[in-house]
C-alpha positions in Angstrom: 128.8 110.9 136.3 126.5 110.8 133.3 126.7 107.7 131.1 127.5 110.0 128.1 131.1 110.4 129.3 134.0 108.4 130.7 137.1 109.5 132.6 140.0 107.6 131.0 143.5 107.0 132.5 146.6 107.8 130.5 146.6 104.7 128.4 142.8 104.9 127.7 141.8 102.4 125.0 144.8 100.1 124.3 146.7 98.7 122.4 145.2 100.4 119.3 146.5 101.6 115.9 143.6 103.9 114.8 141.2 106.4 116.4 137.4 106.2 116.4 137.3 107.5 112.8 139.8 104.9 111.5 142.7 107.4 111.2 146.2 105.9 112.0 147.7 107.0 115.3 151.1 108.6 115.3 152.5 106.4 118.1 152.7 102.6 117.6 151.1 100.3 120.3 153.1 99.9 123.5 153.0 96.1 123.0 155.5 96.4 120.1 153.1 94.6 117.8 152.3 96.5 114.5 148.6 95.8 115.0 146.0 96.4 117.7 145.3 94.1 120.6 147.1 92.2 123.3 146.4 89.2 125.5 144.4 89.2 128.8 147.2 88.5 131.3 145.1 87.4 134.3 142.1 85.4 135.4 139.9 82.8 133.7 140.6 84.3 130.3 144.3 84.5 130.6 145.9 84.4 127.1 142.7 85.5 125.3 143.3 88.2 122.6 141.8 91.4 124.0 141.4 95.1 123.9 141.4 97.1 127.1 139.7 100.3 128.3 141.4 101.7 131.4 139.3 104.1 133.5 140.7 106.7 135.9 140.1 107.0 139.6 140.0 104.5 142.5 138.4 104.4 146.0 141.2 102.3 147.5 144.9 103.0 148.1 146.7 99.6 147.7 150.3 99.6 148.8 151.7 96.1 149.4 155.1 96.0 151.2 157.8 96.5 148.5 155.2 96.5 145.7 153.0 99.5 145.3 149.9 99.4 143.0 151.0 98.9 139.4 148.3 101.1 138.1 148.7 104.0 140.5 148.8 106.3 137.4 145.2 105.3 136.7 144.1 105.5 140.4 145.5 108.9 141.1 147.0 110.3 137.9 145.9 112.5 135.0 142.5 111.7 133.6 140.9 112.6 130.2 137.1 113.0 129.8 136.0 111.3 126.6 132.5 110.7 125.2 131.4 107.1 125.8 130.3 106.8 122.2 133.8 107.8 121.1 135.4 105.2 123.4 133.1 102.5 121.9 134.0 103.6 118.4 137.8 103.4 119.2 137.3 99.9 120.4 135.2 98.8 117.5 137.6 100.3 114.9 140.5 98.2 116.4 138.8 94.9 117.0 139.9 93.0 113.9 139.7 89.3 114.9 139.5 90.2 118.6 136.2 89.4 120.4 137.1 90.2 124.0 137.1 93.6 125.6 138.3 94.3 129.2 137.1 97.4 131.1 139.5 98.0 134.0 141.0 100.8 136.1 141.4 102.3 138.6 138.0 101.3 139.7 135.4 101.2 136.9 132.4 101.1 139.3 133.1 104.7 140.2 131.6 105.4 136.7 128.7 102.9 136.6 126.5 104.7 134.1 129.3 105.2 131.6 130.5 101.6 132.0 126.9 100.2 131.5 126.4 102.4 128.4 129.8 101.4 127.0 128.9 97.7 127.4 125.6 98.3 125.7 127.2 100.2 122.8 129.9 97.6 122.3 127.2 94.9 122.1 125.4 96.9 119.4 128.6 97.5 117.4 130.2 94.0 117.5 129.7 90.5 118.9 132.1 91.0 121.8 132.6 89.4 125.3 133.1 92.1 128.0 134.9 91.7 131.3 134.8 94.4 134.0 137.6 94.3 136.5 136.6 95.7 139.9 137.9 95.7 143.5 134.4 94.5 144.5 133.6 97.4 147.0 130.8 99.0 144.8 127.8 97.3 143.4 125.7 98.4 140.4 122.9 96.3 139.0 123.1 97.8 135.5 126.8 97.0 135.2 126.3 93.5 136.6 123.6 92.8 134.0 125.5 94.3 131.1 128.8 92.4 131.4 129.7 88.8 130.5 132.4 88.3 133.2 132.6 90.2 136.4 136.1 90.0 137.7 136.0 90.7 141.5 139.4 91.3 143.2 138.9 91.9 147.0 142.0 93.3 148.6 143.5 91.4 151.5 145.0 92.9 154.6 148.5 92.8 153.0 147.3 95.5 150.6 146.6 98.1 153.3 149.1 101.1 153.6 150.0 101.7 157.2 148.8 105.3 157.0 145.4 104.8 155.4 142.7 103.5 157.8 140.1 104.2 155.2 141.5 101.7 152.8 141.5 99.0 155.5 137.9 99.7 156.4 136.6 99.6 152.8 138.8 96.9 151.1 136.4 94.0 151.6 132.6 94.2 151.4 131.1 90.7 151.5 127.7 92.1 150.8 128.8 93.7 147.6 130.6 90.6 146.5 127.6 88.5 147.2 125.3 90.7 145.2 127.6 90.4 142.2 127.7 86.6 142.6 124.0 86.3 143.0 123.2 88.5 140.1 125.6 86.6 137.9 123.7 83.4 138.8 120.3 85.0 138.1 121.3 86.4 134.7 123.5 83.6 133.4 126.7 85.6 133.7 130.2 84.5 134.9 132.3 85.9 137.7 135.7 85.2 139.2 137.2 86.0 142.7 140.8 87.0 142.1 143.1 87.5 145.1 146.6 88.9 145.1 148.7 86.3 147.0 151.8 87.5 148.9 152.3 85.0 151.8 150.9 81.8 153.3 148.8 83.7 155.8 146.8 85.2 152.9 145.0 81.8 152.6 143.6 82.2 156.1 141.9 85.5 155.2 140.7 84.2 151.8 139.0 81.2 153.5 137.3 83.7 156.0 136.0 85.8 153.1 134.8 82.7 151.2 133.0 81.4 154.3 130.8 84.6 154.2 129.8 84.0 150.5 127.6 81.5 148.7 127.2 80.4 145.1 130.8 80.1 144.2 132.9 77.1 143.2 136.6 76.4 143.8 137.3 77.1 140.1 135.9 80.6 140.6 138.7 81.4 143.1 142.0 82.5 141.6 145.3 83.2 143.4 147.6 85.6 141.6 151.2 86.1 142.9 152.2 89.6 144.0 154.8 91.2 141.8 155.3 93.8 139.1 158.3 92.2 137.6 159.1 88.7 136.4 161.7 88.3 139.2 159.2 89.4 141.9 156.5 87.1 140.6 158.9 84.1 140.6 159.6 84.7 144.3 155.9 84.2 145.2 154.6 82.0 142.3 155.5 78.6 143.8 153.9 79.4 147.1 150.8 80.7 145.4 150.5 77.7 143.2 151.1 75.4 146.1 148.3 77.1 148.1 146.0 76.8 145.1 146.6 73.1 144.8 146.2 72.5 148.5 142.9 74.4 148.7 141.5 73.3 145.4 141.5 76.8 143.9 143.1 78.0 140.7 146.5 79.5 140.1 146.5 82.7 138.1 149.6 83.9 136.3 150.3 87.6 135.3 151.1 86.8 131.7 151.3 90.4 130.5 154.2 91.0 132.9 156.1 88.0 131.6 155.5 89.1 128.0 155.9 92.9 128.1 157.2 93.8 131.6 155.6 96.3 133.9 154.5 99.2 131.7 151.2 100.8 130.7 149.4 100.3 127.5 150.1 96.5 127.0 
């Protein structure tokens, strides 16, 4: 896809109150706030005021037992083609005091030229920090050089649907992960390795993945409990936190679920 356009998921740029021309939107933000912005709910920047851009399409088919992908609407739902410049303008018009922008999906690296251009445009319009959230199966040097934080979320065996062998074969690519880590080190960028934790045996697979990588520190490794509701998260949270303490990694909450529940646009 050309860098001039991006394919957006249903929630697109969120939570926002005005369009790219500064005109008020008819619908209020899904967050319930009367102003633009929310908090980053995951990772090293958990709790930081942020705006999000959600892209459509994904090359994986995650389906954890009892907990399907919580952004399946972005992975396989309706998409809208929007000019990259317009996306950047929507973000810039809604920033206010916010200085963090998160590009997520779906899988953003399916649209690398658009993502790279969006990062460059945002840098020209405002002094913002940009995170790109990826499943770490696709590498692009232009994107790696344009972002401030590359959030890499390799999918463990527990994410594989029983009927999709393609997902299982593609879900972890140590070569791609290493290229992002190495490029971050070369360019003075940051990265994180964020794993969805569902059971104690996940730690075994995580250790095997990390053993194939170099250039990471324990504080770059985050365990996030599986769950799309507060109740589901609580069932796994203590085990995830205990594993993080035992291994010397970091525990990663899903703050947006606790605050807003499991719904798009927050």
